[in-house]
MIZA-562200 format. One line per 8 residues: number of its first residue (from 1); their letters; for each residue x, y, z of N, C-alpha, C, O, CB. Coordinates in steps of 0.02 Angstrom, whole numbers, plus 50000, padded with zeros to 5 digits. Atoms other than C-alpha are relative to their C-alpha. Glycine has a CB too. Layout:
<pts>
NUM = A = X/Y/Z/X/Y/Z/X/Y/Z/X/Y/Z/X/Y/Z; ...;
</pts>
This chain:
<pts>
1 = XXXXXXXX = 49945/50035/50031/49164/49766/49895/50024/49946/50048/50035/49961/50107/50058/50048/49981; 49975/50055/49959/49220/49597/49961/50063/49973/49968/50063/49954/49909/49946/49945/50008; 49938/50031/50023/49397/49537/49946/50015/49945/50050/50022/49959/50109/50059/50053/49995; 49986/50056/49955/49432/49366/50017/50073/49989/50010/50095/49971/50065/49968/49938/49974; 49928/50009/49993/49617/49356/49983/50035/50038/49945/50005/50057/49895/50019/49924/49999; 49959/49969/50051/49756/49435/49887/50045/49947/49971/50068/49902/50007/50042/50060/50029; 49954/50046/50031/49860/49339/49762/50070/50029/50007/50084/50082/49979/49981/49986/49925; 49932/49976/49989/50040/49358/49816/50049/49958/49960/50042/49896/49957/50018/49999/50075;
9 = XXXXXXXX = 49950/50036/50037/50187/49312/49709/50069/50025/50020/50079/50085/50026/49990/50007/49923; 49933/49976/49984/50371/49316/49756/50033/50030/49939/50022/50008/49882/50043/49943/50028; 49966/49967/50055/50479/49429/49651/50075/50001/50014/50096/50011/50071/49974/50071/49989; 49928/49991/49994/50665/49428/49620/50014/50075/49996/49973/50113/49972/50039/49961/49945; 49982/49929/50002/50756/49595/49638/49997/50025/49928/49977/50082/49916/50070/50011/50030; 50001/49980/50070/50772/49599/49449/49929/50012/49975/49917/50055/49933/50034/49947/49956; 50070/49990/50020/50584/49583/49430/49975/50067/50024/49939/50102/49987/49956/49943/50027; 50020/49935/49974/50556/49734/49541/50033/50055/49959/50001/50105/49943/50017/50007/50075;
17 = XXXXXXXX = 49966/49951/50042/50686/49830/49442/49966/50004/49932/49959/50058/49904/50075/49982/49992; 50035/50001/50063/50596/49776/49285/49934/50037/50004/49914/50071/49956/49987/49928/49978; 50063/49963/49991/50433/49845/49354/50014/50075/50000/49974/50113/49972/49966/49980/50066; 49982/49929/50001/50520/50012/49382/50013/50022/49928/49991/50076/49908/50063/50013/50044; 49987/49983/50070/50581/50010/49202/49937/50001/49959/49929/50044/49915/50050/49952/49970; 50063/50000/50037/50409/49965/49137/49961/50063/50014/49933/50093/49969/49958/49938/50018; 50037/49939/49982/50333/50110/49234/50036/50061/49973/50005/50106/49944/49992/50005/50077; 49957/49947/50026/50478/50227/49190/49969/50068/49999/49932/50086/50045/50020/49983/49933;
25 = XXXXXXXX = 50025/49932/50004/50436/50403/49134/49928/50002/49978/49897/50055/49982/50043/50040/49952; 50070/50002/50020/50266/50348/49069/49957/49969/50054/49903/49943/50039/49992/49962/49935; 50036/50034/49947/50209/50285/49238/49929/50026/50008/49885/49987/50027/50037/50009/50066; 50068/49974/49994/50058/50399/49237/49955/49972/49946/49894/49971/49954/50000/50075/49997; 50040/50023/50056/50001/50327/49072/49993/49925/49996/49943/49899/49969/50029/50026/49936; 50001/50073/50006/50042/50143/49087/50003/49970/50070/50041/49993/50112/50058/49974/49957; 49997/50031/49934/50008/50031/49234/50044/49938/49997/50047/49902/49946/49930/49982/50025; 49959/50059/49994/50128/49897/49292/49956/49946/50031/49931/49955/50087/50064/50013/50043;
33 = XXXXXXXX = 50042/50053/49973/50032/49736/49316/50043/49940/50020/50100/49933/49998/49947/49979/49949; 49964/50060/49979/50082/49574/49398/50018/49958/49940/50067/49920/49943/49957/49960/50049; 49985/50039/50059/50077/49498/49224/50062/50021/49963/50087/49986/49920/49942/50003/49954; 49941/49975/50034/50226/49603/49171/50065/49979/50034/50119/49996/50010/49997/50075/49995; 49940/50022/49965/50346/49525/49296/49996/49925/50009/49942/49897/50013/50008/50037/50068; 50000/50072/49992/50400/49344/49317/49963/49980/50064/49969/50014/50115/50071/49973/50002; 50038/50023/49942/50287/49248/49436/50014/49928/50014/50032/49889/49970/49925/50011/49989; 49996/50069/49978/50297/49090/49535/49937/49985/50039/49891/50026/50040/50065/49987/50044;
41 = XXXXXXXX = 50059/50017/49960/50172/49001/49646/49994/50048/50059/50045/50071/50085/50005/49927/50025; 50009/49956/49943/50096/49109/49782/50033/49970/50062/50025/49910/50076/49925/50013/50013; 49968/50026/49940/50197/49095/49943/49951/49991/50056/49901/50028/50060/50057/50045/50021; 50041/50007/49941/50119/49032/50102/50022/50049/50053/49982/50069/50096/50004/49929/50027; 49972/49957/49949/50232/49145/50204/50034/50060/49966/50082/50051/49929/50051/49962/50044; 49971/49939/50029/50270/49326/50154/50049/50034/50047/50076/50086/50030/49945/50048/49981; 49960/49966/49949/50370/49366/50311/50073/50010/49981/50108/50049/50013/49996/49961/50064; 49930/49990/50021/50537/49352/50220/50005/50052/49944/50060/50071/49924/50030/49934/49976;
49 = XXXXXXXX = 50000/49950/50054/50485/49477/50084/49989/50070/50030/49953/50076/50080/49944/49985/49948; 50012/49932/49975/50493/49666/50110/49935/50027/49971/49906/49999/49925/50059/50047/49982; 50064/49971/50019/50341/49778/50090/49997/50017/49926/49947/50004/49893/49986/50063/50042; 49999/49982/50071/50393/49840/49917/49989/49939/49956/49952/49941/49907/50066/50035/49982; 50006/50061/50040/50409/49663/49850/49931/49969/50006/49903/49943/49958/50053/49949/50020; 50068/50027/49991/50243/49608/49925/49951/50040/49959/49910/50012/49924/49980/50002/50075; 50046/49958/50038/50152/49757/49850/50008/49990/49925/49958/49985/49888/50011/50074/50017; 49988/50009/50071/50234/49733/49680/49975/49933/49976/49957/49926/49917/50075/50007/49985;
57 = XXXXXXXX = 50022/50067/50019/50186/49550/49680/49928/49985/50017/49907/49927/50012/50043/49950/50032; 50070/50010/49982/50006/49575/49734/49956/50033/49948/49956/50094/49940/49985/50029/50070; 50041/49975/50055/49885/49593/49591/49951/50054/50022/49940/50102/49985/49962/49943/49968; 50051/49953/49977/49756/49687/49695/50028/50068/50020/49989/50114/50032/49964/49970/50059; 49970/49935/49981/49880/49827/49738/50046/50028/49946/50094/50064/49962/50038/49993/50065; 49956/49977/50053/49958/49862/49569/49996/50076/49990/50047/50106/49970/49982/49965/49936; 50004/49927/50009/49893/50042/49561/50043/50036/50051/50082/50080/50032/49927/50024/50006; 49959/49967/49949/49972/50093/49726/50074/49984/49989/50117/50026/50002/49979/49979/50070;
65 = XXXXXXXX = 49930/50018/50015/50131/50000/49675/50027/50045/49945/50082/50071/49950/50005/49926/49981; 49979/49957/50056/50140/50096/49511/50012/50071/50024/50060/50103/50004/49947/49999/49943; 49992/49931/49975/50115/50261/49602/50059/50006/50048/50093/50057/50048/49936/50022/50036; 49941/49999/49956/50246/50217/49734/50065/50000/49959/50113/50034/49978/50000/49938/50048; 49942/49999/50045/50370/50182/49593/50008/50070/49972/50063/50097/49971/49992/49947/49943; 49998/49933/50030/50325/50347/49511/50024/50052/50050/50061/50098/50031/49930/50019/49974; 49981/49952/49948/50349/50441/49677/50070/49987/50027/50095/50027/50067/49950/49999/50056; 49933/50016/49976/50517/50357/49708/50001/49972/50071/50050/49981/50107/50043/50061/49997;
73 = XXXXXXXX = 50005/50026/49932/50459/50270/49868/50018/49927/50008/50017/49901/50063/49931/50010/50025; 49985/50071/49996/50509/50092/49825/50059/49986/50047/50056/49939/50086/50014/49972/49930; 49942/50009/49956/50678/50108/49911/49982/50005/50073/50006/49966/50114/50054/50050/49983; 50022/49992/49930/50596/50169/50070/49960/49939/50022/49971/49914/50078/49957/50064/50007; 50042/50057/49981/50469/50027/50069/50039/49935/50001/50015/49884/50027/49942/49994/49952; 49957/50059/49997/50611/49903/50045/50051/50005/50057/50086/49957/50072/50037/49991/49932; 49951/49989/49946/50715/49977/50188/49978/49963/50063/49922/49938/50067/50008/50076/50015; 50014/50041/49940/50724/49896/50361/49937/50017/50039/49907/49973/50070/50058/50005/50045;
81 = XXXXXXXX = 50060/49982/49963/50579/49994/50436/50009/49995/50074/50062/50013/50100/49943/49956/49979; 50063/50030/50024/50477/49934/50523/49948/50052/49982/49948/50108/50007/49972/49953/50053; 50055/49958/50023/50325/50008/50437/49935/49960/50002/49935/49899/49997/50013/50027/49929; 50066/50027/50013/50140/49978/50433/49973/50038/49941/49970/50100/49942/49952/50005/50063; 50026/49968/50061/50067/50012/50261/49927/49980/49992/49908/49922/49995/50041/49978/49938; 50071/50010/50015/49882/50034/50228/49994/50009/49925/49987/50065/49900/49953/50051/50040; 49996/50000/50073/49884/49987/50043/49931/49998/49969/49896/49948/49973/50042/49941/49976; 50065/50001/50033/49730/50039/49946/49999/49949/49943/50047/49946/49904/49982/50070/49973;
89 = XXXXXXXX = 50007/50047/50055/49669/49903/49829/49982/50039/49937/49962/50096/49941/49945/49946/50016; 50013/49967/50064/49646/49943/49645/49930/50031/49997/49922/50085/49970/50009/49950/49943; 50068/49974/50000/49458/49965/49669/49994/50066/50038/49952/50107/50022/49952/49949/50029; 50001/49937/49963/49493/50104/49795/50021/50057/49955/49992/50112/49958/50047/49996/50062; 49978/49948/50047/49586/50202/49661/49948/50011/49945/49941/50066/49920/50068/49981/49969; 50052/49993/50051/49446/50167/49537/49944/50045/50024/49908/50075/49984/49972/49931/49981; 50052/49957/49972/49329/50261/49655/50020/50074/50000/49978/50117/50009/49984/49978/50071; 49976/49931/50004/49437/50419/49641/49986/50026/49930/50001/49992/49881/50077/50005/50018;
97 = XXXXXXXX = 50013/49973/50067/49380/50531/49498/50064/50000/49958/50117/50022/49982/49971/50071/50003; 49940/50005/50042/49501/50501/49352/50040/50064/49994/50102/50063/49996/49981/49976/49932; 49964/49937/50007/49544/50685/49332/50038/50017/50063/50094/50042/50060/49950/50058/49983; 49966/49987/49936/49586/50700/49517/50060/49954/50008/50113/49975/50030/49952/49992/50059; 49945/50048/49995/49693/50543/49512/50057/50020/49954/50115/50018/49974/49975/49929/49984; 49948/49979/50047/49786/50604/49358/50035/50063/50025/50096/50069/50017/49969/50013/49930; 49970/49939/49974/49813/50774/49438/50050/49985/50055/50105/50012/50056/49945/50048/50025; 49955/50019/49944/49888/50698/49596/50060/49961/49973/50117/49973/49994/49962/49959/50053;
105 = XXXXXXXX = 49946/50042/50027/49990/50570/49497/50052/50041/49962/50110/50022/49960/49971/49947/49955; 49953/49959/50039/50068/50707/49391/50038/50051/50042/50084/50084/50018/49964/50035/49944; 49967/49954/49954/50120/50811/49542/50036/49959/50053/50006/49940/50104/49948/50050/50033; 49962/50046/49957/50258/50710/49628/49999/50020/50073/49990/49976/50116/50072/49995/49976; 50005/49983/49928/50261/50811/49792/49932/49984/50030/49929/49959/50086/50015/50074/50009; 50067/50016/49975/50072/50793/49811/49990/49924/50003/49963/49898/50051/49946/50032/49956; 50005/50073/50001/50080/50609/49761/50037/49970/50059/50012/49925/50092/50027/49972/49934; 49961/50025/49944/50217/50578/49889/49964/50012/50066/49964/49969/50110/50070/50033/50001;
113 = XXXXXXXX = 50037/49983/49939/50115/50666/50023/49941/49952/50010/49930/49928/50066/49975/50073/49997; 50057/50045/49995/49961/50560/49985/50023/49929/50017/49994/49896/50061/49959/50000/49934; 49977/50069/49988/50058/50396/49979/50030/49991/50070/50018/49940/50102/50052/49981/49948; 49970/50007/49934/50157/50429/50139/49948/50008/50056/49963/49993/50114/50056/50051/50009; 50055/49999/49952/49991/50463/50226/49976/49929/50015/49942/49918/50065/49942/50043/49972; 50019/50071/49991/49964/50274/50206/50053/49959/50036/50046/49899/50043/49985/49969/49933; 49943/50035/49968/50128/50231/50296/50008/50026/50071/50011/50086/50083/50065/50010/49959; 49990/49984/49930/50150/50226/50484/50064/49967/50024/50074/49907/50014/49939/49977/50044;
121 = XXXXXXXX = 49941/50031/49971/50318/50200/50568/49980/49950/50055/49935/49964/50094/50048/50054/50029; 50016/50052/49952/50315/50041/50672/49960/49945/49967/49938/49951/49910/49961/50028/50059; 50036/50057/50026/50229/49875/50649/49937/49988/50042/49942/49971/50100/50046/49936/50000; 50064/50006/49966/50044/49867/50694/49957/49947/49967/49936/49954/49910/49963/50068/50000; 50047/50051/50024/49941/49709/50674/49930/50024/50015/49920/50075/50049/50014/49931/50034; 50069/49980/49984/49752/49717/50680/49987/49994/50075/49948/50033/50103/49950/49957/49960; 50008/50006/49928/49762/49657/50860/50026/50063/50035/49995/50088/50082/50037/49937/50027; 49973/49937/49973/49872/49808/50898/49953/50058/49986/49940/50099/50030/50070/50014/49971;
129 = XXXXXXXX = 50044/49944/50019/49756/49925/50804/49935/49999/50040/49910/50052/50058/49984/49996/49925; 50061/50004/49961/49603/49861/50897/50010/50030/50070/49963/50059/50098/49976/49927/50006; 49985/49971/49935/49687/49913/51060/50005/50076/49997/50001/50109/50049/50065/49971/50027; 49994/49927/50009/49706/50089/50988/49934/50033/49980/49934/50090/49958/50053/50014/49948; 50066/49973/50019/49518/50113/50956/49991/50070/50031/49997/50079/50091/49943/49952/50024; 50011/49932/49978/49482/50299/50966/50063/50043/50004/50059/50103/50017/49966/50000/50065; 49936/49964/49998/49666/50348/50962/50024/50012/49929/49991/49992/49881/50053/49960/50041; 49975/49986/50066/49772/50407/50818/50071/49974/49991/50107/49964/50040/49998/50074/49985;
137 = XXXXXXXX = 49933/50021/50019/49928/50350/50727/50032/50056/49961/50001/50087/49918/49998/49934/49958; 49962/49951/50038/50061/50470/50664/50027/49968/49937/50057/49914/49941/50058/50031/50043; 49978/50028/50064/50100/50442/50480/50069/50026/49981/50094/50075/50009/49949/50016/49946; 49936/49977/50027/50262/50459/50384/49992/50068/49967/50041/50105/49961/50027/49949/49949; 50015/49935/50031/50179/50609/50299/50000/50055/50053/50011/50113/50036/49932/49997/49964; 50002/49951/49946/50166/50696/50469/49930/50012/50028/49923/50045/50079/50028/50065/49975; 50069/49993/49975/49977/50688/50488/49983/49943/50047/50024/49900/50062/49951/50002/49942; 50024/50052/49955/49875/50580/50604/49936/49969/49972/49894/50004/49943/49988/50027/50071;
145 = XXXXXXXX = 50058/50037/50023/49747/50446/50563/49964/49970/50060/49995/49940/50104/50020/49944/49950; 50042/50027/49946/49604/50399/50679/49991/49925/49990/49977/49902/49934/49932/50036/50002; 50012/50072/50001/49590/50214/50722/49932/49988/50032/49918/50012/50087/50057/49960/50038; 50067/50015/49975/49412/50149/50744/49987/49925/49992/50007/49894/49942/49946/50042/49964; 50023/50069/50005/49342/49977/50780/49924/50003/50000/49893/50028/50047/50027/49956/50060; 50072/50002/50007/49164/49952/50719/49980/49928/49988/49985/49903/49932/49975/50047/49942; 50014/50071/50005/49106/49776/50755/50064/49962/49987/50111/49966/50027/49948/49986/49944; 49939/50038/50019/49232/49662/50669/50047/50041/49956/50102/50019/49941/49980/49936/49965;
153 = XXXXXXXX = 49960/49960/50046/49296/49802/50557/50049/50046/50036/50033/50074/50088/49954/50042/49956; 49951/49952/49976/49454/49902/50589/50007/50052/49945/50020/50036/49887/50070/49965/50017; 49999/49945/50047/49454/50073/50506/50055/50048/50021/50057/50069/50078/49931/50035/49996; 49944/49955/49986/49609/50182/50494/49996/50057/49950/49999/50047/49889/50069/49963/49995; 50003/49942/50045/49596/50358/50425/49940/49999/49954/49942/50030/49901/50062/50004/49959; 50060/50006/50041/49423/50316/50357/50002/49942/49951/49954/49930/49915/49990/50063/49962; 49993/50058/50045/49487/50164/50261/49993/49935/50039/50027/49924/50089/50068/50002/49963; 50011/50064/49967/49424/49992/50310/50052/49949/49977/50065/49942/49918/49928/49974/49986;
161 = XXXXXXXX = 49953/50054/50016/49551/49852/50319/49959/49942/49972/49915/49915/50005/50041/49978/50063; 50036/50055/50033/49491/49719/50196/50040/49936/49999/50012/49881/49996/49980/50020/49929; 49956/50059/49993/49641/49602/50204/50053/50020/50051/50097/50061/50037/50033/49978/49930; 49956/49978/49946/49734/49615/50369/50065/49959/50004/50071/49904/49977/49964/49995/50066; 49942/50036/49974/49905/49568/50434/50040/49961/49948/50054/49901/49958/49978/49953/50052; 49955/50032/50047/50009/49529/50281/50071/50015/50026/50096/50071/50019/49989/50028/49925; 49935/49992/49967/50175/49502/50369/50055/50011/49948/50055/49980/49895/50017/49939/50044; 49942/49985/50043/50333/49573/50291/50062/49998/50043/50058/50002/50104/49992/50068/49963;
169 = XXXXXXXX = 49937/50000/49963/50516/49567/50339/50012/50067/50033/50051/50071/50081/50058/49982/49953; 49990/49933/49973/50506/49754/50373/49936/50033/50025/49930/50094/50025/50032/50044/49949; 50062/49973/49972/50332/49772/50446/49940/49959/49981/49943/49898/49977/49990/50071/49976; 50063/50034/50015/50154/49732/50401/49961/50043/49950/49965/50105/49951/49958/49988/50065; 50042/49967/50049/50035/49775/50259/49927/49981/50014/49912/49923/50028/50020/49981/49926; 50072/50012/49997/49847/49794/50273/49970/50028/49936/49980/50087/49921/49967/50034/50065; 50035/49974/50059/49747/49808/50112/49938/50036/50024/49901/50010/50066/49982/49943/49949; 50058/49960/49980/49615/49944/50129/49956/50017/49941/49978/50015/49883/50023/50064/50035;
177 = XXXXXXXX = 50050/49989/50052/49459/49989/50032/49994/50071/49975/49953/50086/49931/49934/49978/50024; 50007/49929/50016/49486/50177/50019/50069/50032/49995/50114/50014/50032/49957/50036/50053; 49939/49959/50003/49623/50298/49966/49992/50055/50052/49944/50093/50051/50011/50030/49927; 50001/49949/49948/49662/50408/50116/50029/50064/49969/50087/50064/49948/50040/49977/50065; 49978/49939/50033/49674/50586/50050/50022/50055/50048/50055/50103/50028/49946/50026/49956; 49982/49948/49951/49696/50687/50211/50001/49969/50069/49966/49920/50082/49951/50060/49997; 50001/50023/49930/49737/50661/50395/49929/50011/50028/49894/50057/50007/50054/50038/50043; 50068/49992/49972/49579/50639/50500/50001/49998/50076/49948/49987/50106/49954/49947/49973;
185 = X = 49999/50000/49926/49637/50648/50682/50044/50056/50025/50051/50064/50085/50026/49932/50027;
</pts>
């Protein structure tokens, strides 16, 4: 899978609230897409947007955004942080067997555990992560993820960073190619 860039769109607070309402109690059945919220031109600089707004406005991460809304994590991802989020792209979720994804999505404690495994307190750029080759990062879930550098690739918890260093006002987002299901360090 090759992803060259993510399409980012700024969102007003009302648009994010609208996404929550669209997902609502049927979040497991209906996905919230970027097309369901007002959009403007993609910003050149995302550093003034928080992680929740960046994820909600990024077409390639709509699945993880919908699940974060369902788990009630949007407020946390909008808080001051700082956080580093390894956001699986939609194709990463497509690789998870549908029955397994539905099972996790319908069990909020398990869903929260899986999603918080993708969040690390602190702000880590790929340059920072490369310095941590062979070491581990403690996640918000409480587990640890192994950081590996293989050639030009940075892999965290078994997930390869496919779009690095999306700066946010409360940290940094890295789009990854795999859903991390368990700690690996």
